[in-house]
C-alpha beads as a LAMMPS data file, in Angstrom:
LAMMPS data file: protein, C-alpha beads

89 atoms
88 bonds

1 atom types
1 bond types

-500.0 500.0 xlo xhi
-500.0 500.0 ylo yhi
-500.0 500.0 zlo zhi

Masses

1 110.0

Atoms # bond

1 1 1 122.550 494.094 368.929
2 1 1 125.485 492.215 367.471
3 1 1 124.792 490.258 364.324
4 1 1 125.962 486.699 363.955
5 1 1 127.370 487.496 360.508
6 1 1 130.224 489.472 362.037
7 1 1 131.162 486.523 364.246
8 1 1 130.990 484.160 361.272
9 1 1 133.318 486.406 359.279
10 1 1 135.824 486.375 362.138
11 1 1 135.727 482.586 362.387
12 1 1 135.875 481.835 358.663
13 1 1 138.750 484.274 358.158
14 1 1 141.039 481.718 359.825
15 1 1 139.542 478.643 358.131
16 1 1 142.735 477.991 356.152
17 1 1 144.785 478.033 359.340
18 1 1 142.448 475.596 361.114
19 1 1 142.931 472.765 358.614
20 1 1 145.792 470.345 359.338
21 1 1 148.884 470.696 357.218
22 1 1 150.302 467.891 355.082
23 1 1 153.016 467.326 357.680
24 1 1 150.436 466.980 360.455
25 1 1 148.370 464.552 358.372
26 1 1 151.523 462.569 357.648
27 1 1 152.326 462.380 361.360
28 1 1 148.800 461.165 362.120
29 1 1 149.082 458.526 359.416
30 1 1 152.448 457.436 360.788
31 1 1 150.991 457.110 364.302
32 1 1 147.742 455.414 363.247
33 1 1 148.923 451.842 364.082
34 1 1 149.643 452.983 367.646
35 1 1 146.270 454.692 367.892
36 1 1 144.447 451.596 366.631
37 1 1 146.353 449.352 369.058
38 1 1 145.545 451.660 371.979
39 1 1 141.848 451.664 371.048
40 1 1 141.913 447.845 370.925
41 1 1 143.504 447.768 374.386
42 1 1 140.849 450.106 375.716
43 1 1 138.126 447.911 374.191
44 1 1 139.598 444.833 375.868
45 1 1 139.732 446.623 379.212
46 1 1 136.121 447.785 378.869
47 1 1 134.962 444.247 378.014
48 1 1 136.740 442.939 381.101
49 1 1 134.895 445.401 383.331
50 1 1 131.477 444.032 382.368
51 1 1 131.840 440.751 384.289
52 1 1 134.045 439.041 386.861
53 1 1 137.695 438.590 385.924
54 1 1 138.629 435.431 384.040
55 1 1 141.596 434.007 382.148
56 1 1 140.224 434.875 378.714
57 1 1 139.940 438.562 379.566
58 1 1 143.408 438.604 381.099
59 1 1 144.824 437.011 377.954
60 1 1 142.929 439.458 375.720
61 1 1 144.274 442.446 377.676
62 1 1 147.823 441.052 377.708
63 1 1 147.779 440.511 373.938
64 1 1 146.341 443.984 373.332
65 1 1 149.004 445.506 375.588
66 1 1 151.703 443.627 373.658
67 1 1 150.289 444.974 370.372
68 1 1 150.473 448.519 371.778
69 1 1 154.087 448.003 372.808
70 1 1 154.977 446.523 369.411
71 1 1 153.285 449.405 367.579
72 1 1 155.124 451.957 369.731
73 1 1 158.416 450.131 369.126
74 1 1 157.831 450.104 365.376
75 1 1 156.935 453.802 365.388
76 1 1 160.047 454.646 367.392
77 1 1 162.265 452.629 365.074
78 1 1 160.724 454.241 361.984
79 1 1 161.047 457.788 363.287
80 1 1 164.525 457.298 364.773
81 1 1 166.002 456.865 361.305
82 1 1 164.115 459.872 359.969
83 1 1 165.266 462.262 362.692
84 1 1 168.995 462.021 361.902
85 1 1 169.318 462.258 358.125
86 1 1 172.786 461.679 356.738
87 1 1 174.135 460.358 360.009
88 1 1 175.566 462.291 362.911
89 1 1 179.263 462.636 363.570

Bonds

1 1 1 2
2 1 2 3
3 1 3 4
4 1 4 5
5 1 5 6
6 1 6 7
7 1 7 8
8 1 8 9
9 1 9 10
10 1 10 11
11 1 11 12
12 1 12 13
13 1 13 14
14 1 14 15
15 1 15 16
16 1 16 17
17 1 17 18
18 1 18 19
19 1 19 20
20 1 20 21
21 1 21 22
22 1 22 23
23 1 23 24
24 1 24 25
25 1 25 26
26 1 26 27
27 1 27 28
28 1 28 29
29 1 29 30
30 1 30 31
31 1 31 32
32 1 32 33
33 1 33 34
34 1 34 35
35 1 35 36
36 1 36 37
37 1 37 38
38 1 38 39
39 1 39 40
40 1 40 41
41 1 41 42
42 1 42 43
43 1 43 44
44 1 44 45
45 1 45 46
46 1 46 47
47 1 47 48
48 1 48 49
49 1 49 50
50 1 50 51
51 1 51 52
52 1 52 53
53 1 53 54
54 1 54 55
55 1 55 56
56 1 56 57
57 1 57 58
58 1 58 59
59 1 59 60
60 1 60 61
61 1 61 62
62 1 62 63
63 1 63 64
64 1 64 65
65 1 65 66
66 1 66 67
67 1 67 68
68 1 68 69
69 1 69 70
70 1 70 71
71 1 71 72
72 1 72 73
73 1 73 74
74 1 74 75
75 1 75 76
76 1 76 77
77 1 77 78
78 1 78 79
79 1 79 80
80 1 80 81
81 1 81 82
82 1 82 83
83 1 83 84
84 1 84 85
85 1 85 86
86 1 86 87
87 1 87 88
88 1 88 89
């Protein structure tokens, strides 16, 4: 019979490696506006599925989609300057 303690020791031995690094947390924080905008778009699409299509839902989805595009654009512009430090020749 195998004891659960041996399995727990094997899992907790790598606990330090499972946690996200500071760089990974920074990347998540940098991408959080995009994530929030995508969740808002998904919410708008789900609301539109609950009843027949109307102009208000179409407008809500269009605005949410525009916020996603703007957030992606801002993220791309922020990271584009960080990728090439000092300028390329």
